[in-house]
Structures are given as structure tokens and as C-alpha cells.
C-alpha positions as CSV (number, residue, x, y, z in Angstrom):
1,X,0.0,0.0,0.0
2,X,1.3,3.4,-0.9
3,X,1.5,6.1,1.9
4,X,-1.6,8.3,2.0
5,X,-0.4,10.6,4.7
6,X,-1.1,13.5,4.8
7,X,-4.8,13.3,4.3
8,X,-6.1,11.1,1.5
9,X,-9.3,13.2,1.5
10,X,-10.7,16.5,2.8
11,X,-13.3,15.0,5.0
12,X,-13.9,16.5,8.5
13,X,-14.7,13.1,9.9
14,X,-12.6,11.1,12.4
15,X,-8.9,10.6,11.7
16,X,-8.4,6.9,11.0
17,X,-5.0,5.1,10.8
18,X,-5.3,2.2,8.4
19,X,-3.3,-0.8,9.6
20,X,-2.9,-2.5,6.3
21,X,-1.5,-5.9,7.5
22,X,1.4,-7.9,6.0
23,X,-0.7,-10.3,4.0
24,X,-2.8,-7.5,2.4
25,X,0.4,-5.4,1.6
26,X,2.2,-8.4,0.1
27,X,-0.5,-10.7,-1.3
28,X,-3.7,-8.7,-1.8
29,X,-3.3,-4.9,-2.0
30,X,-6.8,-4.6,-3.5
31,X,-8.1,-5.3,0.1
32,X,-6.2,-2.3,1.3
33,X,-7.6,0.0,-1.4
34,X,-11.1,-1.4,-0.8
35,X,-10.7,-0.6,2.9
36,X,-9.7,3.0,2.0
37,X,-12.7,3.4,-0.2
38,X,-15.1,2.1,2.5
39,X,-13.6,4.3,5.1
40,X,-13.6,7.4,2.9
41,X,-17.2,6.8,1.8
42,X,-18.0,6.6,5.5
43,X,-16.6,10.1,5.9
44,X,-13.3,9.3,7.6
45,X,-9.9,11.0,7.0
46,X,-7.6,8.1,6.1
47,X,-3.9,7.9,7.0
48,X,-1.5,5.0,6.1
49,X,1.7,5.5,8.1
50,X,4.7,4.4,6.2
51,X,6.4,3.3,9.4
52,X,3.9,0.6,10.1
53,X,5.2,-3.0,10.2
54,X,3.9,-6.4,11.1
55,X,1.7,-6.4,14.2
56,X,4.1,-8.9,15.8
57,X,1.7,-11.8,16.0
58,X,4.0,-14.4,14.5
59,X,6.7,-13.6,17.0
60,X,4.2,-13.5,19.9
61,X,2.7,-16.9,18.9
62,X,6.1,-18.4,18.7
63,X,7.0,-17.3,22.2
64,X,9.4,-14.6,21.1
65,X,8.2,-12.0,23.6
66,X,11.2,-9.7,23.1
67,X,10.7,-9.2,19.4
68,X,7.0,-9.1,19.7
69,X,7.3,-6.2,22.2
70,X,9.9,-4.4,20.0
71,X,7.5,-4.6,17.0
72,X,4.5,-3.5,19.2
73,X,6.4,-0.4,20.2
74,X,6.8,0.6,16.5
75,X,3.1,0.2,16.0
76,X,2.2,2.3,19.0
77,X,4.5,5.0,17.8
78,X,3.0,4.9,14.3
79,X,-0.6,4.9,15.2
80,X,-1.2,6.6,18.6
81,X,-1.9,10.0,17.1
82,X,-5.1,8.9,15.3
83,X,-8.6,8.8,16.7
84,X,-9.1,5.2,15.5
85,X,-7.0,2.4,14.1
86,X,-8.8,0.1,11.7
87,X,-7.5,-3.2,10.2
88,X,-9.1,-5.4,7.5
89,X,-8.3,-8.3,9.7
90,X,-9.7,-9.6,13.0
91,X,-6.4,-11.4,13.7
92,X,-4.2,-8.3,13.5
93,X,-6.8,-6.1,15.2
94,X,-7.1,-8.7,17.9
95,X,-3.3,-8.7,18.4
96,X,-3.3,-5.0,19.1
97,X,-6.5,-4.8,21.1
98,X,-6.2,-8.0,23.2
99,X,-2.6,-9.0,23.3
100,X,-0.6,-5.8,23.4
101,X,-1.9,-5.0,26.9
102,X,-0.8,-8.4,28.1
103,X,2.7,-7.9,26.6
104,X,3.1,-4.7,28.5
105,X,1.2,-5.4,31.7
106,X,4.3,-4.9,33.8
107,X,5.7,-1.9,31.9
108,X,4.6,1.3,33.7
109,X,5.8,3.5,30.8
110,X,4.1,1.6,28.0
111,X,0.9,0.4,29.7
112,X,-1.1,3.7,29.3
113,X,0.0,4.1,25.6
114,X,-0.8,0.5,24.8
115,X,-4.2,0.6,26.5
116,X,-5.1,3.8,24.7
117,X,-4.2,2.2,21.3
118,X,-6.1,-1.0,22.2
119,X,-9.4,0.8,23.0
120,X,-9.5,2.6,19.7
121,X,-8.5,-0.3,17.5
122,X,-11.2,-2.0,15.4
123,X,-11.6,-4.7,12.7
124,X,-12.9,-3.1,9.6
125,X,-16.5,-4.3,9.5
126,X,-16.9,-3.8,13.2
127,X,-15.8,-0.2,12.8
128,X,-18.2,0.5,9.9
129,X,-21.1,-0.8,11.9
130,X,-20.3,-0.2,15.5
131,X,-18.7,3.2,15.2
132,X,-19.8,4.7,11.9
133,X,-23.2,3.1,11.8
134,X,-23.2,2.4,8.1
135,X,-26.8,1.7,6.9
136,X,-26.9,2.5,3.2
137,X,-24.1,1.0,1.1
138,X,-24.6,2.0,-2.5
139,X,-23.3,-1.2,-4.1
140,X,-24.7,-4.3,-5.9
141,X,-23.6,-7.8,-6.8
142,X,-25.8,-10.5,-8.2
143,X,-24.2,-13.5,-6.5
144,X,-24.9,-16.1,-3.8
145,X,-22.2,-15.9,-1.1
146,X,-21.3,-17.5,2.2
147,X,-19.2,-16.1,5.0
148,X,-16.4,-17.7,7.0
149,X,-15.9,-16.3,10.5
150,X,-12.2,-16.0,11.5
151,X,-11.3,-17.3,14.9
152,X,-9.7,-14.1,16.2
153,X,-12.4,-11.8,14.8
154,X,-15.2,-14.0,16.2
155,X,-13.8,-15.0,19.5
156,X,-11.5,-12.1,20.5
157,X,-13.5,-9.2,19.0
158,X,-17.1,-10.4,18.7
159,X,-17.2,-9.9,15.0
160,X,-20.1,-11.9,13.7
161,X,-23.2,-9.9,12.8
162,X,-21.3,-6.8,11.5
163,X,-20.1,-8.2,8.2
164,X,-23.5,-9.8,7.6
165,X,-25.3,-6.5,8.3
166,X,-23.1,-4.8,5.7
167,X,-23.6,-7.6,3.2
168,X,-27.3,-7.4,3.6
169,X,-27.0,-3.8,2.2
170,X,-25.5,-5.1,-1.1
171,X,-28.3,-5.1,-3.7
172,X,-28.8,-8.5,-5.4
173,X,-26.5,-10.4,-2.9
174,X,-27.9,-13.6,-1.3
175,X,-26.2,-14.8,1.8
176,X,-26.3,-18.6,2.6
177,X,-24.7,-19.7,5.8
178,X,-22.6,-22.9,6.0
179,X,-22.2,-25.4,8.8
180,X,-18.5,-24.8,9.5
181,X,-18.6,-21.0,9.4
182,X,-17.4,-20.7,13.0
183,X,-15.0,-23.6,12.9
184,X,-11.2,-22.9,12.5
185,X,-10.1,-23.4,8.9
186,X,-6.7,-24.6,10.1
187,X,-4.6,-21.6,9.1
188,X,-3.7,-20.2,12.6
189,X,-0.7,-18.3,11.4
190,X,2.3,-20.5,12.0
191,X,0.1,-23.4,13.0
192,X,-0.5,-24.4,9.3
193,X,3.3,-24.6,8.9
194,X,4.1,-26.5,12.1
195,X,1.2,-28.8,11.8
196,X,0.5,-29.0,8.1
197,X,-1.3,-32.4,8.2
198,X,-3.7,-31.3,10.9
199,X,-4.3,-28.0,9.1
200,X,-5.0,-29.7,5.8
201,X,-7.6,-31.9,7.5
202,X,-9.2,-28.9,9.2
203,X,-9.5,-26.9,6.0
204,X,-10.7,-30.0,4.2
205,X,-13.7,-30.1,6.6
206,X,-14.4,-26.5,5.7
207,X,-14.3,-27.3,2.0
208,X,-16.7,-30.2,2.4
209,X,-19.2,-28.0,4.2
210,X,-18.8,-25.3,1.6
211,X,-19.6,-27.8,-1.1
212,X,-22.9,-28.5,0.5
213,X,-24.1,-24.9,-0.2
214,X,-25.1,-23.2,-3.4
215,X,-22.7,-20.4,-2.7
216,X,-20.6,-19.1,-5.6
217,X,-18.2,-17.1,-3.4
218,X,-16.9,-17.6,0.1
219,X,-16.1,-14.3,1.9
220,X,-14.2,-13.5,5.0
221,X,-12.5,-10.7,6.9
222,X,-9.1,-12.3,7.4
223,X,-6.8,-12.9,4.4
224,X,-4.9,-15.7,6.1
225,X,-8.1,-17.8,6.4
226,X,-9.1,-17.0,2.8
227,X,-5.7,-17.9,1.4
228,X,-5.8,-21.2,3.3
229,X,-9.2,-22.1,1.9
230,X,-8.2,-21.1,-1.6
231,X,-4.9,-23.1,-1.2
232,X,-6.9,-26.2,-0.4
233,X,-9.2,-25.6,-3.4
234,X,-6.1,-25.3,-5.6
235,X,-4.7,-28.5,-4.3
236,X,-8.0,-30.3,-4.9
237,X,-8.0,-28.9,-8.5
238,X,-4.5,-30.5,-9.0
239,X,-6.1,-33.8,-7.9
240,X,-8.8,-33.4,-10.5
241,X,-11.5,-32.3,-8.0
242,X,-12.1,-28.8,-9.3
243,X,-14.6,-26.5,-7.6
244,X,-16.4,-23.4,-9.0
245,X,-16.2,-21.7,-5.6
246,X,-14.4,-18.4,-5.6
247,X,-12.7,-16.7,-2.6
248,X,-12.7,-13.0,-1.8
249,X,-12.2,-10.6,1.1
250,X,-15.4,-9.1,2.2
251,X,-14.0,-5.5,1.8
252,X,-13.8,-6.0,-1.9
253,X,-17.5,-6.8,-2.2
254,X,-18.6,-4.1,0.2
255,X,-16.6,-1.5,-1.8
256,X,-17.9,-2.7,-5.1
257,X,-14.3,-3.5,-6.2
258,X,-14.7,-7.0,-7.6
259,X,-13.1,-6.4,-11.0
260,X,-9.9,-7.9,-9.6
261,X,-9.7,-11.7,-10.0
262,X,-10.7,-13.8,-6.9
263,X,-7.9,-14.8,-4.6
264,X,-5.6,-17.4,-6.2
265,X,-6.6,-16.6,-9.7
266,X,-4.8,-14.6,-12.4
267,X,-6.3,-11.3,-13.6
268,X,-7.5,-11.7,-17.2
């Protein structure tokens, strides 16, 4: 994502720092641009600090507390000036909101800064509904979709109804729930690397449940989960078990930016 600071718009709305996330920046920049559009349309002033880095979750999950804290300090420095911090990822937002305070619980200097950042950090769809109260998205898409709830977004941040409330505003869109929507897909950050066989079995269960629906597209709010699901679909295709199911981040649909090819497919 290119830097959009100073202001990307002349809105007088809240100043929002967009935490792009590593996967969006490196693998799916369209999600970042869709997030900017959604936030600008909601009336926010958008800033994308160049100094932002990874949220530190991989190091934290691996038990590398020192590096996780060093990374967290960089994020606090980069984002504490804004009224809100928004991420198109429940996982990264959850790291900042739920785990940064734990990392610095015994640090008297950092604790107030970290808690201040945590209380103003939101996952994208949660921010649009819970803070900006978006009720009238002007977008349409004639497709049947289903939604996968990421573990961090669902269990750490309570993100469940918000993306569905936004999708219900998309003209022509039909939402069909699937049985494994709240079940871990097996990504889990480094989990899918350390325990690849278990991860593959878990995502296979998700694919089996998805195949029982009439959905054309599976949406989600975390790119890691979506890439894991798409990866399994690609492996099944190599085995001659091709599926017509497409995979997208929910922000692309909500922003009306679906010209880009689905995840894992080439443009054109």
C-alpha cells in the first residue's frame, strides 16, 4: 500500500489510521484499497503510516516475547496520534486490542499508551457498523455468497453480525450460511506450517461443508483464512477435484471492487 499521509481526502470526519497488515500489503493490495474506499465513503480521514510493520503476532505466537514487544512499540509510535485504528483483519486487530496490553502489563511507561491504542482499534466491518453506523451502502452484486468467521475476529473481538449486516445492504446479494462457518479453517498463522497435516484436515472439513451450499463465493474478513481455503481448493484442483467456488475478502465486495480476479486466480 502506498502512503496516503497527509490526508487522502478533505473529510472532516474522524482521523483513522489504516493498519494494512502484512498479507494485504504483500499478497492482496486490493483489500487495502477497498478498505480505504469504504472508510472514505463513511466520511473518515484516512492515513496509512509508512512506518507501520507487522503487528508482531508471528513472534508472539512463537513465544518470542522480546521481538513481539519491539514490534509493538513501533506500531504504538506509528498509530497513537489517530482517533481510531482500523484493520481489515480480526487477527491483527485482535493482536493490538487483546494481546498488546498483556505484553506490556508490567511496563509502567508503555501500559497507558498500549491501552489507549487498544481501546481505539477495530476490525474493519466492526468499525463500519459499531462506530460509523453504516446503513446505506450503494453497491450491488448478483451472487450467492457464504461467510467464514475467522477465529480471532469472532472469539476475541465479537465480529459476527457486523459483516452480515453490511452484506445485507448489497443489492442483489444472497447470503447462505454454511455449517462450518465458525470452525477454524486450520490456518492459525504458523500453525499451518508447524502442523500442516492437521491444518490440511481442518481446511478439508471447511471445503466439504462449503460444497454442501449453493454459494458461488466464500467471503471472510481475514486474508490468512481465505488464502488457506483457496490453497486447499487449488490442491484439490490439482487432484482433479475442481470446484467453482471463488474466494474474496469481504471488503472488496462491500466496496464494489470485484473487478480484480478472486484470490488465487490470475487477472484476465
